C-alpha angles and dihedrals in degrees: 000000000000137000123238134185135175124191137185115190136137104277094323103082095107094048093046092045093052090048090051093046091056088059090052097052089102085075092059144323111191095110140345141202150169136216118200138181106233120173089347088302125108113238122189127201118179144138145157115290143048128330090254087065090051090049092054090051093049093053114172096336112145132199142158097230130039139157117199137185141193114199142218102185121240102152116034130004119286106268141122095274095051095043119106144280100065124196136209122248095278098041093239097114127049128190138190121196140186116196137033129291101214097193097046095120095059090043091050092051090049093048092046090053087054091054103264114147119212125210105185138046092236130117088223097069088071089067091055090053095045088052088053090048094055100033114126102160099298121081088196095058091044089053090050089056094044101055089056088072097044124103119191136027126322150158107194133184124182143178132194137205113267094017126110097205145073119231120202144177139183142195120167094346124088119256124171131190118218122200118197133169095259103010144050127210141192115191147154091245137019090238090074091071106026108136094026102054123052101193133033135200118197113213123230124223117287095018123135117208129190122194130191134160107313092345140087136173131194124199131179127225090279091055092249120145114256116215109202124154120234119241128221113256110249096187116096135208091244091060092055096043124087093237099209096318118119093228138021089232090061092043088054095048088056091046092065098099090054091042091055091047090055092048090054098036112119091357105080127052137146088275092059138258126332120198126147106244118130127234103347089169092078092057110108099177139011124219116193120199125187147129136240115336090001088059087058092052087049090055089054089046088059090058090048100047095043092044101042105027097028093228127135118254136192122191119207133184102244089223090062101035104086092036094063098054096248119221103227130136147156094311090056130088110206111201120201116200120193131145092212099036087222104082103141097214093046093049090049091049092051091050090052091051091051091049088055093051101259125143114243137210129180129211105197139150102212115079114227093013121150097262091048089057095044101052128081091235140347155182117242112209097210088202092143125244115326108207103165111094094228107069119233116145093036092058093054092043091051091052091051089049091050088051091053088049091053092048090046093051090049091052094048093048101038108015094231129123120223098220092172092064093039090057090047089053092052090056093044100092091054094047092053089050090054090050091052089056089072093067097109092053090048092053088058090054088048091054088056096051105030091101096058122104101204136040138177123212117199131187138150135223117345088359095058091085085049086061091053092048091048092052090045092054093050089051095047102052105017101038092225116138111248136168132196122211140169100263095240093054091064088086090060097069116316091075088074088068096053117118139115090293094056111075112202120206115199124196094217107165116145117277140122092296098045095115090052091053089052091054089051088053090052090056093052093044090052090058097049097259119158109236131207113187131196104206146154121256132277089040117193122260091249092059093045091051093051102043121071089204129020118200107198125215129180116264119250133165114295094250090060100037095099091063091057099035096054091059097079090043091056089049095047091051090049098048091048091052093045092049088051089054093245118151098239094197092058112035114180120269093008133107128189101227112046100201097163132063 
């Protein structure tokens, strides 16, 4: 997972490229580099570290054409040699790449027998040498020949000595063309050129694009011209700036009331739920596939769909789905959940489901993303850009979208409108805002527990996946080991770990299993465990006696409680990480868009 950008602009390509690369750092930040055409020659500057370090090295240098890269290492450790861009043997061609070339070992051996000399451990360098092998005066035509030999997922951009253009290609990794009045862009994400380009075109798989000053051309694998209209860019600079918050993650936590309003807007009314999905009545089973945080929202979706629509649901890790020979067919609806819409495992899973005859639906946040183009139908979250690596507002928006799907399926199958849940959805943004108002109290709890090295998160029923998500957030950004469990499962192993050094966080809001949660809290208390409880106010005396700290959240109906209850867990993880001095937006070893398997 990496971020790439190419820019053509009179004297400003390097500056615009650096600005765009900073916006792509959520995709990886192990190393960064730039290749420029200066005086007809290709010059490369790169090293281990963040984009800001590259910017200092670059200084005030100016150029008309540049390609840049920020890396999340897959092949080869993060260092100067493995940083992109990579060059051919003669240093006349430079390339940047996002993805994985699966047959790079075979290609490297072939190229080495032909006399090519490699300088890095990366899979990407084979692309530079293939471009050299096929080069005959046109980097675009060389790109066309090169990609026929590549297996895997990629978005590639390349420049060559003496040429005033950038050539690019994509398959299975995002690549967007940006068109401005005095500049042209190619990038992994539209955010890279918001404010400088007015229109954008998202490339499809197996397309080749060439950009020059004021000109672009797109061709397909058969070298036929592709005519595709550019669309106005809806994203704004305000959306991709921190807006006074210390981190994007904190900003996005606080944006959740508005994100939920956007998910619901135009889809919920007194008459029921309106989403454009054809013939849900024929669906006999739902299979949801996702990764990471989206998998946790999928688990909640299982409770919602089974409880509201009375339809059986399975939840699969996307990374395992296609390798186990899944039994899906025409009576099944396979739902893919992905914030970016580019998650490689989830995209592969949805293609496998389609190959087996299942209907497919996507729940994604990014309009025009690969999954949204692949599925039969879908629900866009409209939650706004999520830049923090640890997902927050996308998670709650996904759960809200799954609730809408469950309500819609119930309506289509029974004709009845669940007004109780619709009323709860209408109140949800205000309840999230109320939960956010406890941030200062949560920060005090964080200060007390930031020094611990292990945590246990426990929940029951529909809030068991919330425990998983809370533990994941703590691991992701604070580097504290944390595990989530169904509360009753604590007795089957984890209870052996309970002592004063193992804080236990209970999601203890009122529901049908509340008395059982209290029993689990008694078991932890009896063994000297320190308890943090997320509860509704007023909490019963027994809970207040058992818990060392109580974090209060407003009461909502059980089906929607995960959306409210996860908010303090997000804030707790954030405050602990911030107190430890960790950059919450760029946690080590993680990247936002997982575009490789």
